[in-house]
N, C-alpha and C positions, 0 to 999 in steps of 0.2 A: 654161250655165244662166243664168237671168235674174239681173240684178244685185241685185234685192230679195230673192232667195233665198226666194221664197214656195213654190217647188216643188223637189223633188229626187228623183232615182231612189232614192238611198240616203241616209238620215240615220244618222250614227254618233253615238251618245251617249257621249261620252268621248274626249278627244284625247291620252291617254297613249300608252305604247308599243304596246299592243294595238290601240287604236282607230286610231292613226296607221299601224300596219302594215297593217291592213285597208284604210285609205284608199289607201296606196301600192300594194298589190297590185291593188286594183280599178282605180285610175287607170292602172296600167302594163299591164293586161291588154287586148290588142287585141280580144278577144271581148266585152268589156263595153261600152264606148262610152257609158256613162250619166253622170249628174251625181252628185257626192258632196258632201255637206255634213257637216262634223264640228263638233259642238256641244261646246265645252269651257268650263266655267264659270270656270276660272282658267288663263290662258295663261302665268302665271309658274310653275305647277306646284309652288307652295310647300308644299302639303299632299298632293301626289300620291305614290303608291307608287313610281313609276319612279325619279325622281332621288334618293330617300331609301333605295334598296336598296343592297346591297353588290355588285351587278353580276355575280353568278355565272353561269357557263355550264357545264353538266355533262350527262353521259349516265347517271350513276349513279342510276337510278330502279328501282322494283320492277315497274312496268307497262310492257309493251313499247312501247305508243304513246308514252309519255313518253320512253323511250330514243330512239325514232325522231325525236321532236320535238327532242331534244337534239342528235342527229346533224345534223339540218337547221340548227339554230342554229349549230353549228360550221362548216358549209359556208357559210352566209349571211355570217357574220362574216368568213370568209376571203375572200369576194368583195365585201365591202361597199364598197370603194373604187370599184369599177366599177358596182355596182348602184345606189348612192345618190349618185353624183357629180352635181353641179349646176353648170353653167357651168364645167366642167373642174376644179371644186374637189371633191376626194375626201375624205370624212370619215375620220378615224382614231379608232376607239373605244378605242385603247390596250389591245388584247387581251394579257393576260399569261397565257401558257399554263403556269400553275403547277400544274395538276392539283387534283383533289379527293382527299382521303384519308379514307375512312370507317373508323372503328375499332369493333370489337365485342368485348364480353365473351363468356364462355362461353355465357351465356344468349342472346345475340344472334347467335351464330356461324351457326346453321342458317339464319336469315333472311338474313344477309349472303350465305351461299352460294347461296341461292335467287335472290336479287337479282342476284348476280354471273353466274349462269347465264343469266338473262334478258338482261342487258346484253351479254354476249359473243355470244350467239346472234343478237342484233340487229346485231352488227358493231361494237360499241364496244370500244375498246382499254383494257381494265381489267385490271390485274394483281392476282392474289391473293397476299397476303403473310402468312406465318405470323409469330408473335412474334419468332423469331430473325431472320428476314429484315427485319422492321420495325426491330429494334434495330441491325442492320448498316447498313441504308440511312439511318436517321435516328438517329445516335448521341446526339442531344440529347433523345431520347424515353425516358421511363420506361414500359416495356411491362408493368409489373405489372398484373395483372387483365385483360389483353387476350388474346383467343383468336385474332384474325385482323384483317386490314385489307384494304381494296381501294383501289387507286390508279389514277386516270385517267392514262394515260401519253401520250395524245394528245387534243387537242381540248377539254380542260377547263381552266378558269381563270376569269378575271374581266375585265370591261371597265368603261369609264366609262359608267354608265347614262344620264346626261343627254345625252352625245354621241350615243348611239344614238337616243334619243327625238327630239332635234332634227334628226338626219339623216333619219329616217323622215318627220317632219313637213315638212321643207324639200323633200324629193323629192316627196312627195305633192302639195304645193302647186304645185310646178313643173310637175306633170303635169295640173293642173286642179282638184284637190280644193280646196274652200272651207272655211276654218276660221272659225268664228263664236264670239266670246266672249259666251256667254249660258248659261242653265241651262234644261234641260228640266223643266217643272213639270207637264206633263200629256201623256198619250198618248190620242188619240181612236181608238176602234175602231168599225168598221162591220160589216156582215154578212159581208164577205169577209176582214176582217182589220184591221190598223192603217191608218188613213187620213191621220193628221197628228200632229205633235207641237206642243205649245204651249210657249212660252218665257217666262221670267221677265220679259223686256222687253215682253211683250204680243203679240209676233209669233207667227205660226203658219206651219208649213212642211208642206205636203202632201207625201206621200212614197209611193214604191212599196214600200220596204223600210226597216225600222228595225233597226239593230244596237245592242244594249245592251253596251257595253264601258266601263262607268262605274266600273270598279274596285270599291273598297269601297262605293260608292254604288249598285251595280247592283241590290241587293235592293230598295231604295226605288224605283228607276226601274221595275223589273219590276212592282212593285205598282201603278204607275199604269196598267198594261195589264191588271190583274187577275190577275197571275201571282205565285204564292208562290215566291220564290227565296231560299233560306237563305244569302245572301251578304251579309256586312256587315263593318265595320271591326274589326280586332283590332290593337292597337298593339305594335310591336316596337322595342326600343331597341338601337342599335349603339354599342358602347363603343370609344373610341380609347385605345390604350395604347402606352407606350414601354418598351423593354428595352435595358439597356446592353450585354448580351452578344449577340454576333452568332450566329445559328443557321446552321450550315453542315452539309449543303446547305440550300438555302432551304426554308422551311416551305411545304408545299402548303396549300390551303384545307382545314383539318383539322376533322373532326367527331368529337369524342370519344364514347366509349360513353355518357357522361352526357348527350349532346345538345348540349353546349357547342361552338361553332365558333370558329375563329380563322383569319385570313389576313393576309399582309403587306399593307401600304399605305404606300408611300414608305419612310421610315426607321422607321416604327412598324408597328402592327398594328390590325386591326379584329376585334372579337369580340362574342359575344352568345349568347343561348339563348332558345328558345320557352318561355314559362311553362306550368305544368301547366294542363290544360283548365279545372279548377275555379277557377283564379286568372287567367283570361284572358277578361275580360268584353268584350262588344261595346260599343264606345264610340268617339266622335270626339274625346275629350280626348287630344290628342297631346302627351304630356309624357314626359320621360325618367324612367324608373323605375330609380333607383339601387340598390334593394335586391337586384336579381338579380345585380348585379356582386359585391357583398360576400358574398352568401349562396351563390351557385352558380358564377358564371363564374370568378372569381379562384381559389377553392379547386380547382376542376376543372383549370384551366390549370396551376396551380402543381404539382399532383400529376402531370399527364401530361408537362409540360415543366418540369423543375426550374429552368431559367433564369428562368421566369416567376414565381418566388417573389419576385423583386425587380423588379417592374414599377411604372410610374408611370401613373396614369390621367390622360390629357391632354384628354379631352373625350368628348362623346356626342351623339347625336341620336336622335330617335324619328320613326317614320312608320307609316302604316297598311298592313296586308295586306288584300287582298280575300279574306276567309276564307270558304271553303265549309264550313259547319258539318256538312254531311252526311258528306263523305268527303275533304275537303282536296284535291280534284282539280278540274281545270278543267271548266267547262261550255261546250261549243262545239257549236253546231248550231242547227237550226230548231225552233220550237215546233210540236208535232204538229197542233194545231188552229188556231193563228194563224199561217198559213203564211208571212206576210211579216215575222214577228218573229224575229230571230236573236239569239244570245247568244255572247259571248266574254268570259268572266269567271270569277271564283271560283278563280283560279290559286293562291291560298294561299301567296304568296311566290315563285312561279315565273313571274310574268307577263312580266318583262323577257326572260328567256331563252327563253320559249315564244312571245313575240310574233311572231317571223317565221313560224313554222309556223301559228300561230293566224290571222294575217292572210291567209296563203295559203289556209288551209282555208275561211275565210269567202268569199274571192273565188271559190273553186271552187263553193261552194254557191250563190252568187248567179248566177254566170255559167254554170255547167254543171249546176246542180241536183244535185250530188253530189260526194263527195270523190274527187279524182283522184290525189293524191300519197300521203298517209297516211290510212288509214281510221280516222276518229275517231268512228265511229258510237257506240261505247260511252261517249263523253264527252257525248252528247246530253242534253237536259233531261228526256227521258223517265225516266231513272233517278231524277232528283230528284222528279218528280211521283209516281212509284211507290214512292219510299222504298227504292231498291235501291242501296246505296253501292258505289262502285268505289274501294276504299281504296288510296291510294298510301302505302307504308310508309316511303319515304325522304323525309320532309318535314323540312327543317332548321329 
């Protein structure tokens, strides 16, 4: 590609985990052979979703495609040292195969069972645990009010999110992808589709294809092309706590029936909860919200894990989700009438773990004009345009 970057076969708007994954898969694909420019407004990623996430990898979803995406993430992470090595330096994302443990009350038992059936039919190793089995396996747990639980026995856990992001970016660049620190402020359309993007610097890049992977900013970017995409920022707070009592066996990433989650991190723990929808406004004001810890998180943790009655709050951070207001599910695919405009966004908290499969899917659409690995047709923007939600029930 020319040094001034005035033309590119593919322009990717957003250089987080999803955009960088798409850049990597395109650059690594022998059948592509084109030029890729990734436009990222903040190469420090200080306000990006990826490095501010808790790094979860799981297969416990309610939609089969999401389960299959999680299975590919497990496989990708297992081979990451070979796939993303540069100059014989292999990245280590620090995968902790600690499992996810979803807990359900009697009210949620039937849905948990339906989800479990989808997961196991797709090939995920998820165990079903009745309350007695939960109490036996995790003696530190209070099983009062629980009707069942599901535990990922293989391939679930957590990674260091920033290491994955940087490894994808470094590999993509080593294969020829160009990263540009700038901001897309306009998308020019012609008769046949998108013709160019305009940047805050005043530059213009002519392009054959545009991929919107701008995370929580994707709705605004789509609007530049005249597309109404209900994806915007919702703020999530992650709390850091310490507990003097050691939990044995080790705590999985546990999601209580209340929706509160907790997982180990070093000698302490990370925890949080998604606010009710009517108290979860779209905003870019990234501030720690302490009220949810006092009102919801701590009481729920203390009830479920009595050792957590005596915890110390040691810190917290906040970051944005690219929240899909229609159905909290990813939007992956090509616009039906603007054929060279693609989307990989709206992951609603799952972007990090779904980035490998999303990047591969975008590569397949651009290179082969169709999905080759996982059929993600249902995740297309058509359902957004037609108001047909594809609801994922296991959103943490």
